[in-house]
Steps between C-alpha positions, in 0.01 A plus 500: 500500500629858454638673822492832331159659379479544136473865366138431419425413863700801628290729278187333606595535869575868445174560330301331781697694767410828324137400525539422865665835571210689336273352772716422801444428861271804569256387231468153640471629858239742413297241310518247781399772750197587305401138471536491127696271255797625297292488178693785342827325522356173416340641180815681384707185565245304293499755221883469483473116477659445843217295663488230217863500414524129605200393316483359136497752213206317319290578813590871535813449717859600454637160421762518784507295818518535873855648451349820352192507738728486800680803366198681485399432867856552631533844336156624606592386847818678489310822411266433808189389314496134449185324373425193695250367245782455255603203720147356469323600181764468211756299678302224668167488328616619161783254498278215595243568234762571233664155572202280575173681409282404211499724201173653599646582851807651345281717262270602770749592775850568371434820285312658791765398764774648254319823446403541869129524429439183728682358778485144646564416867647175626368288790714218645540560879239377736439550871594147602760425223750783523828399334384137465328495158433125549252587766283729273136401548347720234356201271342484163266234387310441181128517460436164322195641323639821360882451508530836697744527788377572853774677711477526881758624740662807659808714406674777690748769429399541138616840357292734291188296471293824529625613156562162335281378222560145627698294734725205410410260779700203596281209591525121514323235298493118564716288277263232370777239487640545853249692695759750590442877479704686258531877441311674220455860398162675425415831371216639723338834369435739779114514482461112486217399729622362831841675470534737795777722626579686816781757552757403767583782745890535451715751677716500180421796283479412139276587206435117446276382771501147635187284480350175647305319232214248579390265213177321579413252223625748240373372159742533221485390140730216397732748317573679814773249569848625389703231326497133548314352792787250554790747478483582868817663651658580163232759422496634867874558502485656164338793690687468836851528344434829329327613831819454694712663228273810493488500889873531486482788245252671745740460785802615303317808384386588839854450648649714222247774564581517879869472445491802249318705762758410766801572273363843398438579863854384615663707225326820636443469857782657693564445873811670629711567192441238239202327328397199706574281195869556557485296807553120449242422763243641254673440175602128541136373581361682211768350269417154624133560440585591150717192441229273641238658269725459199569139582134418541431664161741258340328206647163649390642544144617151496154366617332708233738381229449127594119541507491678165724233352248238609702336773223469767709297745797731486282806521329358805816475707630837378167678554474381858867614560433827329196576708683423822802705422300781375270518810805487734677774304189713489441468891862607563500788242174646653614457850841661432340780311263585792790473741714738279235769515445452874176668613440643155482135381171470694346827351244515216725751332755242410250206430726224636306389817215336304764285327579325825185300492509458112843357529396253763231368258776400264625249748160353543318512161438320268705230668685537840881513529467179719323311224769605254770382735305162519498485120872576471600265775288214362500543128834652435718363781332169522449516874217304667159653470384666834136586411 
């Protein structure tokens, strides 16, 4: 894989960064404060082709991959205005439909996901399942008379359902040969009868709200199933690996934003006779934060390259490592940025305090750091399974 970005990617990164700077942190903060969604930024990003850059050209996308989409999210994050639904709508849902959807599903959803006129949420986590996707209890069964699917269960921490035209729901169906339950993916339109949502009261301030979903014998047509009923985990991880890569991009962008604020402050803030950035007690931790963000970006780029090249197994390992490294680097960068500014780091004027909670989320979602360590110790190092 290339270690150095191509000139095309550098130019693309610069163009996205310019869009991000034209909006910035103040725009996002005021949007969240007023209870609105960043629709202006979303619409302009769509118009420039950034939202669907990873989707196939024949369905209105840019023909790129997760590599390009991760650049979009990272640079918007570095400008202080990341778009969380980039992780969900084009990266998870768009990728799954592009790879496994029927021709009808592709034509119905991909152009709208690419031009931003529709978004799709993703529901996998359940109240009693957490990180253990094998305990998912949302089940789908066929109506023997009509051939329809009947979907029943609950989901929690589903982002952006209020604006999404549909939710891609992970359920389980019974294998006729073994009787075992296997994961399957269903497109559930927002107004489907029996499909209920309730906002979860979060202390995290974000434009994308979190929801609990209840599906009570939700009737779906046979063509609501995405892909092959027997594909199971292959289709599920086609969405989860991009999710981890994009989560890494989100973290790296946030860390870069915080670090840039701290560096600018350290250059100008003078106590006694010199700027505080001249002191190694300030300079070295910021330098370390920068190094760790750069290293996590390299792992993210490796993961994206492997995924775009079709190496799902290699991408799975790298995506987990990238998500872990980026989250750790982000938490450290934000913490050091706040510490560099001292009391000013907790004021609204500098806009860093809210990142403390947001950075913590990067360690928890969409998969916890402990589960990634479980994965690496078991899958990569070959140690006995502990869970």
